[in-house]
C-alpha positions in Angstrom: 104.4 103.6 66.4 107.7 103.4 68.2 111.6 103.0 67.6 113.8 100.5 68.1 114.6 99.6 71.6 117.9 101.9 73.1 119.1 101.1 75.9 115.9 99.9 78.2 118.8 99.7 81.5 119.4 103.6 81.4 115.6 103.9 80.3 114.5 102.7 83.8 117.3 105.1 85.8 115.7 107.9 83.9 112.1 107.2 84.8 112.9 106.1 88.3 115.2 109.3 88.8 111.8 111.2 87.4 108.8 109.4 89.9 112.2 109.6 92.8 112.3 113.5 92.0 108.3 113.8 92.1 108.3 111.4 95.4 110.5 113.9 96.9 109.1 117.5 96.0 105.7 116.2 97.9 107.3 114.3 100.9 110.6 117.1 101.3 108.9 120.0 101.5 106.3 120.3 104.8 109.6 119.1 106.8 111.0 123.1 105.5 107.9 124.7 106.2 108.4 125.9 109.4 111.9 127.3 108.0 110.1 128.6 104.7 107.8 130.7 107.7 110.3 132.5 109.4 112.9 132.6 106.9 110.1 134.4 104.4 107.5 135.6 107.2 105.0 132.9 105.2 101.6 132.7 107.1 99.7 129.8 107.8 97.6 130.2 104.6 100.7 130.8 102.4 102.4 127.9 104.0 99.0 125.6 102.6 99.5 126.8 99.5 102.9 126.4 99.1 101.4 122.6 99.1 98.9 123.1 97.6 100.0 125.0 94.4 101.9 121.7 93.3 99.3 120.0 93.8 96.1 121.6 92.3 98.8 122.0 89.3 99.4 118.6 88.5 95.3 117.9 88.5 95.9 120.3 85.1 98.1 118.6 83.4 97.1 115.0 83.9 95.1 114.0 80.7 96.5 116.5 78.7 99.8 115.4 79.1 98.7 111.7 78.0 97.3 113.3 74.8 100.0 115.4 73.3 102.7 112.2 74.8 100.7 110.2 72.5 100.6 112.4 69.7 103.4 114.3 69.3 106.1 111.6 71.0 106.4 110.2 74.7 109.9 110.1 74.5 109.7 113.7 73.4 107.0 115.2 75.8 109.4 113.2 78.4 112.7 115.5 78.2 110.3 118.3 77.2 108.5 118.0 81.2 111.8 117.1 82.8 113.6 119.9 81.6 110.3 122.5 82.3 110.4 120.3 86.1 114.1 121.2 86.4 113.8 125.2 85.3 110.7 125.2 87.5 112.9 123.9 90.7 115.5 126.7 90.3 112.7 129.1 90.1 111.5 127.8 93.7 114.7 128.3 95.2 115.2 131.4 94.0 112.3 132.8 94.8 112.8 135.9 96.9 108.9 136.0 98.2 105.9 133.5 99.7 104.1 134.8 96.7 107.3 134.3 94.2 107.3 130.5 94.9 103.8 130.1 95.5 102.9 130.9 91.5 106.9 129.0 91.4 105.6 125.9 93.0 102.4 125.6 90.8 104.8 125.6 87.5 106.6 123.2 89.3 103.3 121.0 90.1 102.2 121.4 86.5 105.4 120.2 85.2 105.9 117.4 87.8 102.6 115.8 86.6 102.9 115.9 83.5 107.0 114.0 84.0 104.9 112.0 86.1 102.6 110.6 83.3 104.9 110.4 81.0 107.1 108.2 82.5 104.4 105.8 83.7 103.8 106.0 79.5 106.8 105.6 78.6 107.5 102.0 81.7 104.7 100.4 79.5 105.4 101.5 76.1 109.8 100.8 77.0 108.8 97.3 78.3 106.0 95.2 77.0 107.5 91.9 77.6 105.8 90.4 80.8 108.5 89.4 83.5 111.0 92.5 82.5 108.0 94.9 82.6 107.2 93.2 85.8 110.7 93.6 86.9 110.6 97.1 85.9 107.6 98.1 87.5 108.8 96.9 91.0 112.3 98.4 90.5 110.0 101.4 89.8 107.9 101.1 93.0 110.6 100.8 95.1 112.4 104.0 93.5 108.9 105.9 94.0 108.5 104.9 97.8 111.9 105.7 98.8 111.3 109.5 97.5 108.0 109.2 99.5 109.1 107.4 102.1 112.6 109.3 103.1 111.8 112.5 102.2 111.5 114.5 104.8 114.6 112.7 105.9 115.9 114.2 103.2 114.9 117.8 103.8 115.7 117.9 107.2 119.3 117.3 106.3 119.6 119.7 103.4 118.1 122.2 105.7 121.1 121.2 109.0 123.8 121.5 105.8 122.6 124.0 103.4 119.6 125.8 103.6 116.0 125.5 102.1 117.0 126.4 99.3 118.4 123.8 97.7 115.5 121.5 98.7 114.6 122.3 95.7 118.3 123.6 93.6 119.0 120.0 94.3 116.0 118.8 91.6 118.1 121.0 89.1 121.6 118.6 88.8 119.0 115.3 89.1 116.7 116.9 85.9 120.1 117.6 83.9 121.0 114.1 84.6 117.7 112.5 83.6 117.8 114.2 80.4 121.0 113.3 79.4 119.9 109.3 80.3 116.2 110.2 78.2 118.3 111.2 75.6 120.8 107.8 75.7 118.0 104.8 76.8 114.2 106.0 75.9 112.8 104.9 72.3 110.7 107.7 70.7 106.8 106.2 70.8 103.8 107.0 69.9 100.4 106.1 68.7 99.5 107.0 65.2 95.3 107.5 66.2 96.2 110.3 68.7 95.7 113.5 66.1 92.7 112.1 66.0 91.7 112.0 69.1 90.1 115.7 70.8 92.3 117.4 73.4 89.6 118.5 76.2 90.2 121.7 77.0 86.8 122.5 78.3 87.1 119.7 80.8 90.7 120.4 81.7 89.0 124.2 82.5 86.3 123.2 84.5 87.5 120.7 86.5 90.5 123.7 87.7 88.0 126.1 88.2 86.0 124.3 90.3 88.9 122.6 92.0 90.2 126.0 92.6 87.2 128.1 93.8 86.6 125.0 96.9 90.2 125.1 97.7 90.8 129.0 97.6 87.3 129.3 99.9 88.0 126.3 102.3 91.4 127.9 102.8 89.6 131.8 102.7 86.0 131.6 104.1 86.6 132.1 107.1 88.5 136.1 106.7 86.4 136.1 103.8 83.5 135.5 105.8 81.0 132.8 105.0 78.3 134.9 103.9 80.0 137.6 102.3 79.5 138.2 98.7 83.2 137.2 98.1 82.5 134.0 99.9 79.0 133.4 97.7 80.4 134.0 94.5 83.5 131.6 95.2 80.5 129.1 95.9 78.9 130.2 92.7 81.7 129.6 90.2 83.1 126.3 93.0 79.3 124.6 91.9 78.9 126.1 87.7 83.1 124.6 87.3 81.4 121.3 88.4 78.4 121.8 87.0 79.9 122.6 83.8 82.4 119.9 84.1 80.1 117.1 84.7 77.9 117.9 81.0 81.2 119.4 79.1 82.4 114.9 80.3 79.1 113.5 79.4 79.1 114.6 75.7 83.1 115.2 75.0 83.5 112.4 72.2 86.9 111.8 74.3 86.4 113.3 77.8 89.2 113.0 80.6 86.2 111.4 83.1 83.8 108.6 81.5 81.1 108.6 84.3 80.0 105.5 83.6 83.6 103.0 84.7 81.4 104.0 88.1 79.1 101.8 87.5 81.9 99.1 88.1 81.8 98.2 91.5 85.2 97.5 91.5 86.9 100.0 90.4 84.0 103.2 92.3 85.7 100.9 95.4 89.2 101.2 94.6 88.9 105.3 93.9 86.9 105.3 97.2 89.9 103.9 98.9 92.2 106.4 96.8 90.4 109.1 98.0 90.2 107.3 101.6 94.4 107.8 101.8 93.7 111.4 100.9 91.7 112.6 102.6 93.5 111.4 106.1 97.4 110.1 105.7 98.6 111.8 103.0 97.2 115.7 103.6 98.0 114.8 107.5 102.2 114.5 106.5 101.4 118.4 105.9 100.4 119.2 109.5 102.7 116.8 111.1 106.6 118.1 110.9 104.4 120.9 112.6 102.8 119.2 115.0 106.2 117.9 116.0 108.2 121.5 115.7 105.1 123.8 117.4 103.2 120.6 120.0 106.5 118.9 121.1 109.5 121.6 119.6 111.4 119.1 117.7 114.2 120.5 115.1 113.3 119.8 112.1 116.4 117.2 111.8 114.1 115.5 114.6 111.3 115.7 112.9 113.1 114.5 109.6 113.5 111.5 111.2 110.7 111.0 113.6 108.5 111.3 110.4 109.9 107.9 109.1 108.0 106.0 111.3 105.1 107.3 109.7 106.6 107.0 106.1 108.7 103.9 105.9 105.8 101.4 106.1 105.2 101.7 103.1 108.1 101.0 101.8 107.5 97.5 103.2 103.6 97.0 103.3 102.9 97.0 99.5 104.0 92.8 99.3 102.0 91.8 101.7 99.5 93.8 100.5 99.8 92.2 97.0 99.8 88.7 98.9 96.8 89.8 100.8 94.9 90.6 97.6 95.2 87.5 96.2 94.0 85.7 98.9 91.7 88.0 100.5 90.7 90.0 97.4 90.3 93.9 97.3 86.7 94.3 99.0 88.3 93.3 102.7 91.6 94.6 102.2 91.2 98.1 100.9 88.9 98.7 103.6 90.4 96.8 106.1 93.7 99.4 105.1 91.7 102.7 105.4 90.1 101.2 108.7 93.9 100.7 110.4 95.0 104.2 109.1 91.7 105.3 111.0 92.8 103.7 113.9 96.2 104.5 113.8 94.9 108.4 113.7 93.0 107.9 117.4 95.9 106.6 118.7 98.0 109.4 117.7 95.1 111.8 119.2 95.1 109.2 122.4 99.1 109.6 122.7 99.4 113.7 122.2 97.1 113.7 125.1 100.2 111.6 126.9 102.7 114.7 125.7 104.5 115.1 129.6 105.8 111.5 128.8 107.1 112.4 125.7 106.6 113.2 121.7 107.0 108.7 121.9 103.4 108.5 122.6 102.4 109.9 119.2 105.0 107.4 117.4 102.9 103.4 117.9 99.6 105.6 115.9 101.9 107.0 113.2 103.4 103.5 112.6 100.3 101.9 112.5 98.7 104.6 110.3 101.6 103.6 108.1 100.9 99.7 107.4 97.6 100.4 106.5 98.5 103.2 103.8 101.1 100.6 103.1 98.0 97.6 102.9 95.3 99.7 100.8 98.2 101.4 97.9 98.1 98.5 96.2 95.1 97.0 95.8 93.2 100.4 95.3 95.6 100.9 92.6 95.6 97.7 90.1 92.0 97.3 91.1 91.2 100.7 89.6 93.2 99.5 86.0 91.9 96.4 86.4 88.4 96.6 87.0 88.2 97.9 83.6 88.4 96.7 79.9 92.3 96.8 78.7 91.1 99.7 76.2 90.2 102.1 79.2 92.7 100.9 81.5 94.7 104.6 80.9 91.6 106.5 81.5 91.3 104.6 84.4 94.5 105.0 85.5 93.9 109.6 85.4 91.2 109.4 86.4 92.6 107.6 90.0 95.3 110.2 89.9 93.4 112.9 89.8 90.5 111.7 92.1 94.1 111.5 94.6 95.1 115.1 94.1 91.4 116.4 94.1 90.7 114.8 97.5 94.6 115.8 98.4 94.2 119.4 97.5 90.9 119.6 99.9 91.6 117.6 102.4 94.9 119.8 103.1 93.0 122.6 103.6 89.7 121.0 105.3 92.5 119.7 107.7 94.0 123.8 108.0 90.2 124.8 108.6 90.0 121.9 112.0 93.6 122.9 113.1 92.8 126.3 113.4 89.2 125.8 114.7 91.1 123.6 117.2 93.6 125.8 118.1 91.1 128.4 118.4 88.7 126.7 120.6 91.5 125.9 123.5 92.5 129.4 123.6 88.7 130.4 124.3 89.0 128.3 126.6 92.0 129.2 128.3 91.5 133.2 128.0 88.3 133.8 127.8 87.9 137.9 126.7 91.1 138.9 127.6 91.8 139.6 123.6 88.9 140.7 121.1 88.0 137.6 118.3 90.3 138.9 115.8 93.4 138.4 118.0 92.7 135.3 118.7 92.2 134.3 116.0 95.8 136.0 114.3 97.3 133.7 117.0 95.4 130.5 115.9 97.0 130.9 112.9 100.3 132.0 113.8 100.5 128.7 116.3 98.5 126.8 113.5 101.6 127.9 111.5 104.3 126.6 113.8 105.2 130.5 115.0 104.8 129.3 119.3 108.2 131.5 120.3 106.2 134.9 118.2 102.6 134.0 119.7 104.4 133.5 122.8 106.3 136.7 122.5 102.8 138.8 121.7 100.9 136.4 124.3 103.3 137.3 127.0 103.2 141.2 126.3 99.2 141.2 126.0 99.3 139.3 129.4 101.8 140.4 131.4 102.5 136.6 132.0 105.2 135.8 130.5 105.2 132.5 132.4 101.7 130.9 131.7 101.6 131.5 128.2 104.1 128.8 127.1 102.1 126.2 128.4 99.1 127.8 127.1 100.7 127.7 124.1 101.2 124.5 124.1 98.1 123.0 125.3 96.5 125.0 122.6 98.3 123.3 119.9 98.0 120.0 121.1 93.8 120.4 121.0 94.3 121.5 117.7 95.9 119.1 116.2 93.9 116.6 118.1 90.5 117.8 116.5 93.2 117.0 113.0 93.9 113.7 114.0 89.7 112.8 115.0 89.4 114.2 111.8 91.7 111.7 109.8 90.4 109.1 111.7 86.7 109.7 110.8 87.7 110.5 106.9 89.6 107.3 107.0 86.7 105.0 108.7 83.6 106.6 106.1 85.2 105.7 103.6 86.5 102.2 104.7 82.4 102.0 105.3 81.4 103.8 101.7 84.5 101.2 100.1 82.9 98.2 101.8 79.3 98.8 100.8 80.3 99.8 97.4 82.2 96.7 96.4 79.2 94.8 97.3 78.9 90.9 98.5 80.4 89.2 95.4 83.5 87.9 94.7 85.9 90.7 93.3 86.9 91.4 89.8 90.2 89.4 89.0 93.3 91.3 89.3 95.3 90.9 86.1 100.0 91.4 86.4 99.6 94.7 87.4 102.3 96.2 89.8 102.3 98.8 92.7 101.7 102.3 91.1 103.3 105.2 93.6 100.6 106.2 95.8 101.5 108.5 97.7 99.9 112.2 97.0 99.3 111.8 93.7 
């Protein structure tokens, strides 16, 4: 059931503005992490949680929001979620401490995930006609890509002109503008049958428990001790949450995840493509600004501009990917895109070893990885919904977004673990027994968080060799990021091989008239 259309152009503007805010909040925050480390005295684990609080929170609301919007009105829920996003952004900008910022980021993630799902639902219902729908999705995809691609530049510019607070506060007036556009242009719509569906609260709680437990274990395992009672308790809680989630979804009449769709080869192959991007490209985007600042000595603005080489290909490749998808099928295009991402990571690793020639040596690899992402994202997005019956497309889209966000949250934590381990290995090789294990790990985490100056002062004071400590620490940072780049390459190549095998030798399902969606770190 829906009300008469209002002003489609204003509705599209509201939807695109929501996509822009969602994308900016993913890609503009990583560039300010070194600033947050200095201004809020945030540790390396704090920086991980500033990003992960947002992504994990998004996963908690995805499926529930769709059901509530169908039941109580999509326009109403969209307006509420945009308002909540603005208020949560205000809390982020006013946060006086790191714990307060992490809590506000969690609220912002819940509002952002709900806003994103509502905007997609309204886009589908506001533009039912084929030609208008295709044009609307194309415009939405471009705006979403701009948010993701130029977020680092926007974040860097805000830092240069104002302060880190405005990276979050800028969303407050944008949210108010979005509310005005919603009220003026969006038509109300709801599903009369939605009241008969039960909200899958048990699925939401058990999945959130499993993801949060695993992420916490990865980030805190070393400090707790992997065999400590606390770590073992986290392992048990994570395993119990996962087992309970599977059991709940198998018996719920309207599950968040219908595991039977994994029997569809095209769906499973596409989901592996979604996971592959979030095992490599998107989590590394969190750490690449730290590499530019800590490893290469770039300022915030220079790091933001360098990140364009990594992100802009996402904007220009989707049309080419769509043409390749129609010509060569998803079973070739998705694994090929993932292979290119892995190749780009290997090239970045090789280039990082030539830092004496200048930081430009990692940029060709960053460009190749960005091209690989652009080739992967459109086919993966299309195939997850095109490969299932039309009446299950909404559920398939929810599984797609959830798989991306969950794998992103987990791999942000894993890459952090790998980075610290790589830096620690280099420091052990350089310093030997000059520092005990606890101080060595603290130094590694300080470097991983981007505080090279503080680490250099501490090491110089301890060893009384101020001239040597800078080169030593620079080499350790480069070594650690080399490990992370290798991890990203292996993750992309492994999922590429699995995706190709799962698709099988038969022809992939035809792709329906779907337009590219925003694939980023959703």
